[in-house]
N, C-alpha and C positions, 0 to 999 in steps of 0.2 A: 486673727491676732491673739485671741484668747488661748487657742490651742498652742500657738507658738510660745506664748508666755508660760503656759502650764508645762510645756515640754522642757523649757529652760529651767524651770523650777525643779522638775523631776530629775533632770540631769545633775543639777546642783546638789540635790539631796543625796543622789547616789555617790557623787564624788566625795562629798564631805560627810558621809554617813558615819565614818569612823570617829568623828569628833563628837563628844558629848558636851553639849552646852545648852543654855536656855534658848538660844536662837534656833537651834535645830529642833528642839521640842516645839517651839512655836510654829516652825515650818511644817512639821508633821501634823500639828493640829489644824493649820490652815488648809492643808491638802485634804484632810479628812472631811473638812467642811464643804469641799467642792463637790460638784455633781459626779466626779469620778468615783466617789466612795460607794455609791449605790450599785454601780456596775462597771464593767470594763468597757471603755469606749473604743470602738473600732471603726476605722474608715477603710473601705475596700473599693478597688477599681477592678471591674471585670471586663474582659475583652475576649472576643472570639475571632480568631484569625484563620481564614481558609487559605491555604497555601496556593493551590492550583485548582482551576475549575475542571470538573470531570469531563472527559472526552467521550464522544459517542461512537460506539462500535460500528453501528450501521453506516455512519458517514465514512469511516475508515475503509470498510469493505467496498462501498460504492466507488470510492476514489481509486482503490487498487484495481477494481474491475474495469474502470475507464482507462487508467494508465498505471500499470504496475509500479510500485514504489511510492506512489503518492499517499497511500494509506499509512505506510511507515513514516513518511514525512509528517503527516498529520499527527501521528502518535508521538512524535518527537524523537524517533529513533531511525533516522535515514541511513545509518551506518550499514544496515542490512538491506534496506529498501533500494539503495542505489544499484545493487546487483540485479534486481528485477528490472529496473529502468534500463540498465545497460543491455540486459538480455532482450528487452522489448525492442530497443533500437536495432540490435543485431538481427533479430528475427524479421523485422520489417525490411531491413536491408537485404536479407536473404530472399524474402518474398519478392521484392521488387526486381532483384537480380535474376531470379529464376523465371519470373513472368516475362521479363524483357527478353531473356535468352530464348524462351519457348516461342514467343511471337516472332523473334528474328529468324529462328530456324524454320518456323512454319512458312514465313515469307520466302525463304530460300528454297524449300522443297516444292512449294507450289510453282514458283518461277521455273525451277528445273524441270518439273513435270510438264509444264506448258511448252517449254522449248525443246525438250528431248523426247517427249512421248505424245505431244499433240493434245494435252489435256485442256479442257475448257473449265476454268476455275469458278465459273458463275454458278451459284446455287448448289454447291457440293457439300456433303456432310463429312464427318470424320470417318465413317465406315468406307466411304468411297476412296478416300486417300489411303486407308489401310489396304484396301484391295489392290490399288494401283501398285503398291509396293510388294504385294504377294504374288501377283500374276504378271506375266510378260505382256499380255494384251487383254482387251475386252473380250475377244473371242475365246481365249483360253479360260477366262473367268466364267463366262456363260456356259461353256461346255462342261466345266467342273460342277457347276450348280445343277445343270440338267442331269448329269450322272447321279447326283445325290438326291434328285427329286425336289430340289429347292427352286421351283420355277418362279415363285413370287420374288425371289432375290435376284433374278436375272435383270440385266439392263437391256431395255428395248429401244431406248432413244439414242440417236446419234450424238447427243450432247454428252453422253457418258463414254465416249470413245477414248481409248488410249492404246498405244503400241510402242514399247521400248525397242530401240534400234539394237541394243546390245544388253547382255545380262549384267555387264559391269555398270551400265547406266542405271539399271533398276536397283542394283545393290547400293550405289551411291545415293540414290533417292531414299532407299530404305534406311540407310544410316542417318540421314538428315531427319527423316520422319521419326525415327526411334529417339533421337536426341531431343527433339521437340516434345514428344509425348512423355518421356521420362522426366524432363524438367517440369512439365505440367502436373504430372502425378506427384512429384515431390512437393508441390505447393500445398497439398493436403496435409503433409506432415508438418510443414511450417505453420499452417493454420492451427493444427492441433497443439503445437508448441506454444503459440500465442495464447490459446485458450488456457492451457495448463499453467502458463506463467502467471496469468491473471488469477486463477484459482489459488495457487500456492501463495501468491502475494497477498490476496485477500485474507487467507487463513493466518498468515504471519502477521498482518496488520491487526487483525482481531485479537490475536494473542498479545501483541505489544500494547494495545490499548487497555486490555484487561490488566496487564502487569502495571501499566502506568497508573490506572485508577486505583489499584490496590496499594501501590507503594507511595504515590504522590498525593492522592486525594486524602489529606489528613487535616483535621481541625485542631487547633490549640485553644484550650480554655485557659486564659491567663488571669490570675487573680493576684492583685497587689493589695496588701493589707497593712494598715497602721494601727497598732494596738497600744492603748494607753492604760497602764496599770497604776493604781495608787502606790506611792512610795517607791516606784520602780521606773527606770527609763522607758520611754516609748520604744516599741519594737516594730521593725519593718519586715514584712514577710512576703515571699513570692510563692505562688503555687501554679505549676504548669501541669496540664492534663491533656493528653492527646486523645482524639476521637476520630475513628475511621468512618 
């Protein structure tokens, strides 16, 4: 209340300072006798405001490695991250499609080999099915290995028997086997794309978090001051200072 009264008196003295009268002289004398004559009285309010909490680069990288685009979402910039997520979905769709196609063609060529060449599909590896497509019969294969001196590669068990009735049947089998193997080999490229998508997304997320922390992580030092001067009106001052 005292400060308010003093402020009113100061304002009054400023407004009516142009008039010279005994009352004004008395007002000046009374102001000089107050505690404001010894020093300028100041009242200040300080406040520190942190706009946004700093984000963690490691978290952004881990999120992008788990699911590309999530690191960008964490950084607050999913506009670029969404493309990594879309690519991830597309790559997984391609992987599932190729794997399903490879297995489907594998089932087809095995069934065809069993019905057209008498192949026993139990316990056979990939090399056996490749040889079935390259040779007309087991005897032809064994003779070729013997001529090359690869006796350890020869089939001695009747369970490895096969014999195509026509060359056309073997070629049909070969086409199905080739389609299955090509789809299976293409899976490696899809896996590589999935890994690369994660790496690029993680790098991009780390970059966005660094930019976020640089541009957004800012503190404001706010100072509001009320200064009281003898014979003058009180002054209200604001002071803003940013701090990274």
